[in-house]
KOLPA-454607 format. One record per residue: residue in three letters; x, y, z of N, C-alpha, C in turn. Coordinates in steps of 0.2 Angstrom, whole numbers, padded with zeros to 4 digits, always signed. Atoms other than C-alpha are relative to their C-alpha. Layout:
// residues N
alaXYZXYZXYZ;...
//
This chain:
// residues 330
met-0003-0002-0007+0134+0431+0489+0006-0004+0000;lys-0004+0006-0001+0144+0415+0491+0005+0001-0005;lys-0006-0001+0005+0153+0418+0475+0004+0006+0001;phe-0004-0006-0001+0157+0436+0479+0005+0000+0005;cys-0005+0001-0007+0165+0431+0497+0005-0004-0003;ile-0005+0005+0002+0175+0417+0487+0005+0005-0004;leu-0005-0006+0004+0182+0431+0475+0002+0003+0004;leu-0002-0005-0005+0184+0443+0489+0006-0003+0004;phe-0005+0002-0003+0194+0431+0499+0005-0002-0004;ser-0005+0001+0005+0204+0426+0484+0005+0005-0002;phe-0004-0005+0002+0209+0443+0480+0003+0003+0006;phe-0005-0002-0005+0215+0446+0498+0005-0004+0001;ala-0006+0004+0000+0225+0430+0497+0005+0002-0005;ile-0005-0003+0005+0232+0437+0481+0004+0005+0003;met-0003-0005-0002+0236+0452+0489+0005-0001+0005;ser-0004+0003-0005+0244+0445+0504+0006-0003-0002;gln-0005+0001+0002+0254+0436+0495+0005+0003-0004;ser-0004-0006+0004+0260+0449+0484+0004+0004+0004;leu-0003-0004-0006+0264+0459+0499+0006-0004+0004;ala-0004+0003-0003+0273+0445+0507+0007+0000-0004;ser-0005+0001+0005+0284+0442+0492+0004+0006-0001;ser-0003-0006+0001+0289+0460+0490+0005+0002+0005;pro-0006-0001-0004+0305+0464+0499-0002+0006+0004;val-0001-0008-0004+0306+0478+0513+0005+0004-0003;lys-0004-0006+0002+0314+0493+0507+0004+0004+0005;tyr-0004-0004-0004+0328+0500+0517+0005+0005-0003;asn-0004-0005+0003+0339+0516+0514+0007-0001+0002;lys-0006+0000-0001+0356+0519+0515+0003-0002+0007;glu-0002+0002-0006+0358+0518+0534-0005-0005+0003;leu+0004+0005-0003+0346+0504+0536-0006+0001+0005;asp+0005-0001-0005+0332+0512+0545-0005-0005-0001;gly+0006+0006+0000+0318+0499+0550+0003-0006+0001;phe-0002+0007-0001+0329+0485+0551+0003+0000+0007;ala-0004+0000-0009+0333+0480+0570+0005-0004+0000;tyr-0006+0004-0002+0348+0476+0576-0001-0004+0007;pro+0003+0004-0007+0349+0464+0591+0000+0004+0006;phe+0000-0005-0006+0354+0478+0603+0000+0007+0000;ala+0003-0007+0001+0350+0496+0605+0006+0003-0004;val-0004-0003+0005+0360+0506+0592+0001+0007+0002;lys-0003-0006-0003+0370+0522+0599+0003+0003-0008;thr-0003-0004+0005+0377+0535+0587+0006+0004+0002;phe-0005-0005-0002+0394+0544+0588+0002+0003-0006;glu+0000-0005+0005+0395+0559+0578+0007+0004+0001;phe-0008-0003+0002+0414+0566+0572+0001+0003-0005;ala-0002-0002+0005+0422+0575+0561+0005-0002-0004;ser-0005+0004+0003+0432+0568+0548+0000+0002-0008;gln-0001-0001+0006+0439+0571+0531-0006+0008-0003;asn+0004-0006+0002+0429+0590+0531-0006-0002-0001;gln+0007+0001-0001+0413+0583+0535-0002-0004+0006;thr+0004+0003-0007+0402+0576+0550-0003-0006-0002;leu+0002+0006+0001+0399+0559+0550-0003-0004+0006;lys+0003+0003-0006+0389+0547+0561+0002-0007-0001;met-0002+0008+0000+0396+0530+0566-0005-0003+0006;arg+0004+0004-0003+0383+0518+0573+0004-0006+0004;tyr-0004+0006-0003+0387+0505+0586-0004-0001+0006;met+0003+0003-0005+0380+0494+0599+0006+0000+0007;asp-0003-0001-0006+0387+0496+0618-0004-0003+0005;ile+0005+0003-0005+0380+0482+0629+0005-0003+0006;gly-0003+0002-0005+0385+0474+0646+0001+0005+0005;asp-0001-0004-0005+0391+0482+0661+0005+0004-0001;lys-0006-0004+0002+0400+0498+0659+0006+0000+0004;asn-0005+0000-0005+0411+0496+0674+0003-0008+0000;ala-0003+0006+0000+0416+0478+0668+0007+0000-0001;lys-0007+0000+0000+0434+0473+0670+0003-0001-0007;gln-0003+0001+0007+0435+0469+0651-0004+0002-0005;thr+0004-0002+0004+0430+0476+0637+0002-0003-0008;ile-0002+0003+0006+0429+0468+0619-0003+0002-0005;val+0004-0002+0008+0427+0475+0601-0002-0005-0004;leu+0002+0005+0005+0419+0466+0588+0000+0005-0007;leu-0002-0004+0006+0425+0472+0570-0004-0005-0006;his+0004+0004+0005+0412+0466+0556+0005+0000-0007;gly-0002+0000+0007+0417+0460+0538-0002+0004-0006;lys+0002-0004+0004+0415+0468+0521-0007+0000-0002;asn+0007+0003+0002+0399+0459+0517-0005+0001+0004;phe+0005+0000-0007+0391+0462+0534+0000+0007+0004;ser-0001-0006-0004+0389+0474+0548-0001-0002+0006;gly+0001+0004-0007+0387+0473+0567-0004-0003+0002;tyr+0004+0004-0002+0372+0464+0567+0000-0007+0001;tyr-0001+0006+0000+0379+0448+0564+0004-0004+0005;trp-0004+0002-0006+0388+0447+0580-0004-0002+0006;glu+0005+0000-0005+0372+0444+0590+0004-0006+0005;arg-0001+0006-0004+0376+0426+0596+0006+0000+0004;val-0007-0001-0003+0395+0429+0599-0002+0004+0007;ala+0002-0005-0005+0389+0445+0609-0003-0003+0007;asn+0003+0003-0006+0377+0436+0620+0004-0004+0005;asp-0005+0004-0004+0390+0423+0625+0005+0005+0004;leu-0005-0005-0003+0402+0437+0629-0003+0004+0005;leu+0004-0003-0004+0389+0445+0640+0000-0005+0006;lys+0001+0006-0005+0388+0428+0650+0008+0001+0003;lys-0009+0000-0002+0408+0431+0653+0000+0005+0004;asn+0000-0007-0004+0404+0448+0661+0005+0005-0005;tyr-0003-0005+0003+0412+0457+0646-0005+0006-0001;arg+0003-0006+0003+0407+0475+0640+0001-0002-0008;val+0000+0002+0008+0404+0473+0621-0002+0006-0003;ile+0002-0006+0005+0406+0486+0608+0000-0003-0007;ile+0000+0005+0007+0401+0481+0591-0001+0007-0005;pro+0002-0005+0004+0403+0496+0579-0002-0002-0008;asp+0001+0002+0007+0397+0498+0560+0004+0005-0002;gln-0004-0004+0003+0411+0506+0551-0003+0005-0004;ile+0002-0005+0005+0408+0522+0540+0001-0005-0006;gly+0000+0004+0007+0401+0515+0524-0003-0006+0000;phe+0002+0007-0002+0394+0500+0532-0007+0000+0004;gly+0005+0000-0004+0378+0496+0540-0005+0006+0002;lys+0004-0005-0002+0368+0509+0549+0005+0007+0000;ser-0005-0006+0000+0384+0522+0548-0001+0003-0005;ser-0001-0004+0005+0386+0537+0537+0003-0004-0008;lys-0002+0002+0007+0388+0533+0517+0002+0006-0003;pro-0001-0007+0003+0398+0548+0512+0001-0001-0008;glu-0001+0000+0005+0398+0553+0495+0007+0000-0003;his-0007+0000+0001+0417+0555+0495+0003-0002+0007;tyr-0004+0002-0006+0429+0547+0507+0005-0005-0001;gln-0007+0005+0001+0447+0541+0507+0000-0005+0004;tyr+0001+0007-0006+0444+0524+0515+0008-0002+0000;ser-0007+0003-0001+0461+0516+0521-0002-0003+0008;phe+0001+0004-0007+0462+0504+0537+0003+0004+0005;gly-0002-0005-0005+0472+0518+0546-0006+0005+0002;gln+0006-0004-0002+0456+0529+0545-0005-0003+0003;leu+0006+0004-0003+0444+0515+0549+0003-0001+0007;ala-0003+0001-0007+0455+0511+0565+0000+0007+0004;leu+0000-0005-0005+0457+0528+0570-0008+0003+0002;asn+0007+0000-0001+0438+0530+0567-0002-0003+0007;thr+0002+0003-0006+0436+0517+0580+0003+0002+0006;lys-0004-0002-0006+0449+0523+0592-0004+0006+0003;leu+0003-0006-0002+0440+0540+0592-0007-0001+0004;leu+0007+0003-0003+0423+0530+0597+0002-0002+0007;leu-0003+0003-0007+0434+0522+0612+0000+0005+0004;asp-0002-0006-0004+0440+0538+0617-0006+0003+0003;ser+0006-0005-0002+0422+0546+0618-0003-0004+0005;leu+0004+0004-0005+0416+0531+0628+0006+0000+0006;asn-0005+0000-0006+0433+0534+0640+0003-0008+0000;ile-0002+0006-0002+0438+0516+0637+0008-0001-0004;lys-0008-0001+0000+0458+0514+0638+0003-0006-0004;glu-0003+0005+0002+0461+0495+0634-0006-0005-0001;ile+0005+0005+0003+0452+0482+0624+0003-0007-0002;glu+0000+0007+0003+0451+0463+0618-0003+0003-0007;leu+0002-0002+0007+0450+0466+0598-0001-0007-0004;val+0003+0005+0004+0440+0454+0587-0001+0003-0007;gly+0002-0003+0007+0440+0456+0568-0001-0007-0004;his+0002+0006+0004+0432+0444+0556+0000+0002-0008;ser+0000-0001+0007+0436+0444+0537+0004+0008-0001;met-0004-0006+0002+0440+0463+0531+0001+0003+0009;gly-0001-0002-0008+0438+0467+0551+0005-0002+0002;gly-0006+0002-0003+0453+0458+0553+0006+0004-0002;met-0005-0005+0003+0462+0470+0541+0000+0007+0005;val+0000-0005-0004+0456+0484+0553+0002+0000+0006;ala-0001+0001-0006+0459+0476+0568+0008-0002+0001;thr-0008+0001-0001+0477+0471+0564+0004+0007-0002;thr-0002-0007+0000+0479+0490+0559+0000+0004+0006;phe+0001-0002-0006+0472+0495+0574+0005-0001+0006;ala-0004+0003-0006+0483+0484+0586+0007+0003-0002;ala-0007-0002+0001+0498+0489+0576+0002+0008+0002;asn+0000-0007-0001+0494+0508+0577+0000+0002+0007;tyr+0002-0003-0006+0488+0509+0594+0003-0007+0006;pro-0001+0006-0004+0498+0494+0604-0002+0000+0008;asn+0002-0001-0007+0495+0500+0621-0008-0001+0003;glu+0007+0001-0001+0477+0499+0620-0003-0007-0001;val+0001+0007+0003+0476+0481+0613+0002-0005+0005;ser-0004+0005-0004+0478+0467+0627+0000-0006-0005;lys+0001+0005+0003+0473+0454+0616-0003+0001-0007;leu+0004+0000+0006+0469+0452+0597-0001-0007-0003;ile+0002+0008+0004+0459+0437+0588-0002+0001-0006;leu+0001-0001+0006+0459+0437+0570-0005-0006-0001;ile+0004+0006+0004+0444+0426+0562+0000+0000-0006;asn-0001+0000+0008+0447+0421+0544+0000+0006-0003;ser+0000-0006+0003+0453+0437+0541+0004+0001-0007;ile-0003-0001+0006+0457+0443+0524+0007+0004+0001;gly-0006-0004-0001+0473+0452+0521+0005-0003+0003;leu-0005+0003-0004+0484+0438+0527+0006-0001-0006;glu-0005+0000+0006+0493+0439+0509-0002+0007-0003;asp+0001-0006+0004+0496+0455+0499-0003+0000-0006;tyr+0003+0000+0006+0484+0457+0486+0001+0004-0006;gly-0002-0005+0005+0491+0471+0477+0005-0003-0003;lys-0006+0003+0002+0507+0460+0474-0001-0003-0006;tyr+0004+0004+0005+0496+0448+0464-0004+0001-0004;ala+0007-0002+0003+0481+0456+0457+0002+0007-0004;gln+0000-0005+0004+0480+0469+0444-0003+0006+0004;phe+0002-0005-0003+0476+0486+0450-0006+0001-0004;lys+0007-0003+0003+0457+0493+0447-0002+0006+0001;asp+0003-0006-0001+0449+0509+0445-0005-0002+0005;val+0006+0001-0005+0435+0511+0459-0006-0001-0005;asn+0007+0000+0005+0422+0512+0443+0001-0008-0001;phe+0001+0007+0001+0427+0493+0440-0004-0004+0006;phe+0004+0004-0005+0420+0489+0457-0006+0003+0001;tyr+0007-0003-0001+0405+0501+0457-0003-0002-0005;asn+0003+0003+0005+0400+0494+0440-0003-0008+0004;asn+0002+0008-0003+0400+0475+0449-0005+0001+0006;glu+0004-0001-0005+0392+0483+0464-0008+0001-0003;leu+0007-0002+0003+0377+0491+0452-0003-0006-0003;gly+0003+0007+0002+0375+0473+0445-0002-0004+0004;lys+0001+0005-0005+0373+0465+0461-0007-0001+0001;thr+0008+0002-0003+0357+0455+0465+0001-0005+0005;leu+0001+0005-0006+0352+0444+0479+0002-0006-0002;asp-0002+0008+0002+0354+0428+0469+0007+0001-0001;lys-0007+0001+0002+0373+0433+0464+0001+0000+0007;ala-0003+0000-0007+0376+0437+0483-0001-0006+0004;arg+0002+0008-0004+0367+0420+0490+0006-0004-0006;asn-0004+0005+0004+0377+0411+0476+0007+0001+0001;tyr-0006+0000-0002+0393+0418+0480+0002-0002+0008;gln+0000+0002-0006+0391+0415+0498+0000-0008+0001;ile+0000+0006-0001+0386+0397+0495+0006-0004-0003;lys-0005+0002+0003+0401+0394+0484+0007+0001+0005;asn-0006-0003-0003+0414+0404+0495-0001-0002+0008;tyr-0001+0001-0007+0408+0402+0513-0003-0005+0003;tyr+0003+0006-0003+0398+0387+0516+0000-0006-0005;asp-0002+0007+0003+0404+0373+0504-0006-0003-0003;gly+0006+0003+0005+0388+0373+0493-0006-0002+0005;lys+0005+0000-0004+0377+0373+0508-0005+0005+0000;trp+0004-0005-0002+0362+0384+0513-0005+0000+0005;asn+0006+0000-0005+0350+0387+0527-0003+0007+0001;asn+0004-0007-0002+0338+0400+0535+0005+0004+0004;asp-0005-0005-0003+0352+0407+0546+0004+0004-0005;tyr-0003-0003+0005+0361+0411+0531-0003+0005-0003;glu+0005-0005+0003+0347+0418+0522-0001+0007+0004;ala+0001-0004-0003+0343+0429+0535+0006+0005+0001;leu-0005-0004+0001+0360+0438+0534+0000+0004-0005;leu+0002-0002+0006+0355+0443+0518-0006+0005+0000;ile+0006-0005+0000+0340+0454+0523+0002+0007-0001;pro-0001-0007+0001+0349+0470+0525+0001+0002-0008;leu-0001-0001+0007+0355+0468+0507-0005+0000-0004;gln+0006+0001+0004+0339+0463+0501-0003+0007-0001;gly+0004-0007-0001+0331+0479+0507+0003+0005-0002;gln-0002-0004+0002+0344+0489+0502+0001+0001-0008;leu-0001+0001+0006+0345+0483+0485-0008+0002-0004;ala+0008-0003+0003+0325+0487+0483-0002+0006+0002;gly+0002-0007-0002+0326+0504+0491+0003+0005-0004;asp-0001-0006+0004+0331+0520+0484+0007+0002+0000;asp-0007-0003-0002+0349+0524+0490+0005-0006-0002;trp-0006+0005+0002+0358+0508+0482+0006+0003-0003;gln-0006-0003+0002+0369+0519+0472+0005+0002+0004;ile-0005-0002-0005+0377+0527+0486+0002-0006+0003;val-0003+0006-0004+0378+0511+0496+0005-0004-0006;ala-0004+0004+0003+0386+0503+0481+0006+0003-0001;trp-0005-0005+0001+0397+0518+0479+0006-0001+0006;asn-0005+0001-0005+0404+0516+0496+0002-0008+0000;asn-0002+0005+0000+0404+0498+0494+0007-0001-0005;ala-0005+0001+0005+0416+0500+0479+0006+0004+0003;leu-0004-0003-0004+0427+0513+0489+0003-0004+0004;thr-0003+0004-0004+0430+0501+0501+0005-0005-0002;tyr-0005+0005+0003+0439+0489+0490+0007+0003+0000;gly-0007-0004+0002+0453+0502+0488+0005-0003+0005;pro-0004+0003-0003+0462+0498+0503+0002-0007+0001;ile-0001+0007+0001+0460+0479+0502+0006-0001-0004;phe-0006+0000+0005+0471+0480+0486+0006+0003+0001;ser-0005-0006-0001+0482+0495+0490+0005+0000+0007;glu-0003+0000-0006+0487+0492+0508+0003-0008+0002;asn-0004+0006-0003+0499+0477+0514+0000-0001+0006;ile+0001+0002-0009+0492+0472+0531+0007-0006+0001;val-0005+0005+0000+0506+0457+0529+0005+0004+0005;ala-0007-0003-0003+0520+0470+0533-0001+0003+0006;arg+0002-0002-0006+0510+0476+0548+0001-0005+0007;phe+0000+0006-0004+0512+0459+0557+0006+0001+0005;ala-0007+0000-0005+0529+0462+0564-0001+0006+0004;asp+0002-0006-0006+0521+0477+0573-0003-0001+0006;ile+0005+0001-0004+0509+0468+0583+0003-0002+0007;lys-0004+0002-0005+0515+0466+0600-0007-0003+0005;ser+0006+0004-0004+0497+0460+0608+0001-0006+0001;glu+0001+0007+0000+0494+0443+0613-0005-0002-0005;thr+0004+0002+0007+0487+0435+0596-0002-0006-0001;phe+0003+0006+0003+0475+0422+0591-0002+0001-0008;ile+0002+0001+0008+0472+0416+0573-0004-0005+0000;ile+0006+0006+0000+0456+0406+0572-0002+0000-0009;asn-0001+0001+0007+0456+0400+0553-0005-0007-0002;gly+0003+0005+0002+0442+0389+0546+0004-0002-0007;thr-0005+0000+0006+0454+0380+0533-0003-0002-0006;arg+0003+0001+0006+0442+0376+0520-0001+0007-0004;asp+0001-0007+0004+0441+0394+0516+0005+0002-0005;lys-0004-0002+0006+0447+0400+0499-0001+0008-0002;thr+0002-0008+0003+0442+0419+0499+0008+0002-0001;gly-0006-0004+0002+0455+0427+0489-0002+0006-0006;pro+0001-0005+0005+0451+0444+0482+0005+0001-0004;gly-0004-0001+0005+0458+0448+0466+0001-0006-0004;arg-0001+0006+0003+0458+0430+0460-0001+0000-0007;gly+0004+0000+0008+0448+0434+0444+0005+0006-0003;trp-0003-0006+0005+0461+0448+0438+0007+0000+0003;leu-0007+0000-0001+0478+0442+0442+0006+0003-0005;lys-0005-0003+0005+0494+0450+0435+0002-0006-0005;asp-0003+0005+0004+0501+0441+0420+0007-0003+0003;gly-0005+0003-0002+0512+0427+0425+0000-0002+0007;val+0000+0003-0008+0506+0425+0443-0004-0006+0000;thr+0004+0007-0001+0502+0407+0447-0002-0002+0008;arg+0002+0001-0007+0499+0409+0466-0007-0001+0001;glu+0006+0003-0001+0483+0402+0472-0001+0003+0007;leu+0002-0004-0005+0475+0415+0482-0005-0004+0005;gly+0003+0003-0005+0466+0411+0497+0001-0007+0003;asn-0002+0006-0003+0474+0395+0503+0001+0001+0008;tyr-0001-0001-0006+0470+0398+0521+0003-0006+0006;lys-0004+0004-0003+0478+0382+0526+0007+0002+0002;gln-0008-0003-0001+0495+0389+0523+0001+0007+0002;leu+0000-0007-0001+0490+0407+0525+0001+0000+0009;gly-0001+0001-0007+0488+0402+0544+0006-0001+0002;ile-0008+0001-0001+0505+0395+0545+0004+0005-0001;asp-0004-0006+0001+0513+0410+0537-0003+0005+0006;thr+0002-0006-0004+0503+0422+0548+0003-0001+0008;gln-0003+0002-0006+0508+0413+0564+0006+0002+0000;glu-0007+0000+0001+0526+0413+0559+0002+0009+0000;gln-0003-0007+0001+0526+0433+0556-0002+0004+0006;ile+0002-0004-0005+0516+0438+0572+0003-0004+0006;lys-0003+0002-0004+0528+0434+0585-0004-0002+0007;gly+0005+0004-0005+0520+0422+0599-0007+0000-0001;ser+0008+0000+0002+0504+0421+0590-0002-0007+0000;val+0002+0008-0001+0493+0405+0593-0004-0001-0007;leu+0004+0001+0005+0485+0397+0577-0004-0006+0003;ile+0007+0005-0002+0467+0387+0580-0001-0001-0007;glu+0004+0002+0006+0463+0378+0565-0006-0003+0001;leu+0007+0004-0001+0445+0372+0562-0001-0003-0007;glu+0000+0004+0006+0446+0359+0549-0007-0001-0003;gly+0006+0001+0003+0433+0357+0536-0005+0007+0001;leu+0005-0006+0000+0426+0375+0540+0003+0006-0005;gly-0002-0005+0005+0425+0390+0529+0001+0007+0004;his-0002-0008-0001+0426+0409+0529-0006+0003+0007;met+0004-0001-0005+0411+0410+0542-0002-0005+0005;pro+0001+0005-0004+0413+0398+0555-0004+0001+0007;gln+0004-0002-0006+0404+0407+0568-0007-0001-0002;tyr+0007+0002+0002+0389+0403+0557+0000-0008-0001;glu+0000+0007+0003+0394+0386+0549-0001-0004+0005;asp+0000+0005-0005+0397+0378+0565+0001+0003+0007;tyr-0001-0003-0006+0395+0387+0580+0003-0003+0007;asp-0003+0003-0006+0399+0375+0593+0007-0002-0002;thr-0007+0002+0001+0415+0370+0585+0004+0008+0001;phe-0002-0007-0001+0418+0389+0583+0002+0003+0007;thr+0000-0003-0007+0414+0394+0600+0005-0004+0006;lys-0006+0003-0005+0427+0381+0608+0007+0003-0002;ala-0007-0003+0002+0441+0389+0598+0000+0007+0003;phe+0001-0008-0001+0434+0407+0602+0001+0000+0008;asn-0001-0001-0007+0434+0403+0621+0008-0002+0001;gln-0007+0002+0000+0451+0395+0620+0005+0007+0000;ala-0004-0006+0001+0457+0412+0614-0001+0005+0005;leu+0001-0005-0006+0448+0422+0627+0002-0001+0007;asp-0002+0003-0008+0452+0411+0643+0008+0000-0001;asn-0006+0000-0001+0470+0410+0638+0004+0004+0005;
//
């Protein structure tokens, strides 16, 4: 009997370990993955289909100030949690959308992605909420959306804050044009280890911790789930505007008060691996890109975070939040 009990205990221990090591599976809209705040749905018609844009809307609906936080390409709205909680303390109403193709929002089989379209989708969401004026924050690819929004709808953006935005240089000028199949095949070959190693190298200067790992949970679940092909397809499609739209050309159209917050160690340079013949430019030199961008956006303020990379809000929150508060309180 004692031997049987030991064997039974060992069996359950092995089973528990196996279950613990098996990743949770998420579908294309991350059902089952908890966001930090209640998720709402904005349903709208776009490109001959009905789409669902998921978003978080927190804080006092009658607040004097509303701020919109736009996520980067490798994440979605969930990673703004700490920033959002601090904004609530400042009495902001905070809107955090997942763009179409990302996070919990729709993943269409066919969609003509552009930053103009994503900006319009965001405006339609705000219109549905009867929000007329915002402060707008964009991180990474979200900065390309935010810049386009501010240029297209200048009367609605009182302040623009760009956090290590990509698009501070014209990638299409320097990189070879690639068919979407190139990006799709790369996405199909993605693994959790590849994603982690990319971020270790490009975001965090060779370092890693549990907070960084937690940001990969949605990806891990979708890689293990049954919808990765459609997620990968949308991931591939959203590379199109990054390489085909010159956001730098929109800087002159920005009329809003603008702050550029750059971790100067950042070297994020889409297209670095397939430069055009004869191109010697070093893509992703954020130390210089910040200076160039400040010169092109009239009256803008550059705040440099020395020694930080592409994710300053995670790499060193204390340093980041001082810069962010400077932009907010100015």
